[in-house]
C-alpha positions in Angstrom: 60.9 69.4 -9.3 62.4 71.5 -12.0 62.0 75.3 -12.1 60.8 75.3 -15.7 60.6 79.1 -15.8 64.2 79.7 -14.8 65.4 76.8 -17.1 63.6 78.4 -20.0 65.2 81.7 -19.3 68.7 80.1 -19.2 68.0 78.3 -22.5 67.0 81.5 -24.2 70.0 83.3 -22.8 72.3 80.6 -24.1 71.3 81.1 -27.7 71.3 77.4 -28.4 68.5 75.8 -30.4 66.4 73.2 -28.6 67.5 70.5 -31.1 71.2 71.2 -30.3 70.6 70.9 -26.5 68.5 67.7 -27.0 71.3 66.2 -29.1 74.0 67.0 -26.5 71.8 65.3 -23.8 71.3 62.3 -26.0 67.5 62.9 -26.1 65.0 63.2 -28.8 63.5 66.6 -29.4 60.2 65.4 -27.7 62.1 63.8 -24.8 63.8 67.1 -24.1 60.5 68.9 -24.4 58.9 66.6 -21.8 61.8 67.3 -19.4 61.9 71.0 -19.9 58.2 71.3 -19.4 58.2 69.2 -16.2 56.4 66.2 -17.6 59.4 64.0 -16.7 62.5 64.6 -14.6 66.1 65.1 -15.7 68.6 62.4 -14.8 71.8 63.4 -12.9 74.0 63.0 -15.9 71.7 65.2 -18.0 71.8 67.9 -15.2 75.6 67.8 -15.3 75.7 68.2 -19.2 73.0 70.9 -19.2 74.7 72.8 -16.4 78.0 72.8 -18.4 76.3 73.6 -21.7 74.2 76.5 -20.2 77.1 77.6 -18.0 75.0 77.5 -14.9 76.5 78.5 -11.6 76.1 76.1 -8.7 73.4 78.4 -7.2 71.5 78.4 -10.5 71.7 74.6 -10.8 70.4 74.2 -7.3 67.5 76.7 -8.0 66.5 75.0 -11.3 66.9 71.3 -10.4 66.9 70.9 -6.6 64.7 73.6 -5.1 61.8 71.9 -3.4 59.1 74.3 -2.5 57.2 73.2 0.6 54.1 75.0 1.9 
């Protein structure tokens, strides 16, 4: 499950427009919106591209895309 709050923070910090990020991922604007809001999941290749684009550390990438919260 994607940590959408942390992802949004990193997108804002990057200064990139949503349309630019969607284009780099090969997604439509709406497709990217669905993924960043948690409606659908990111594919592995999208995570790699997004991590590079947003300059995420390994820890940030893990927190955003692979942090499973279990009660």
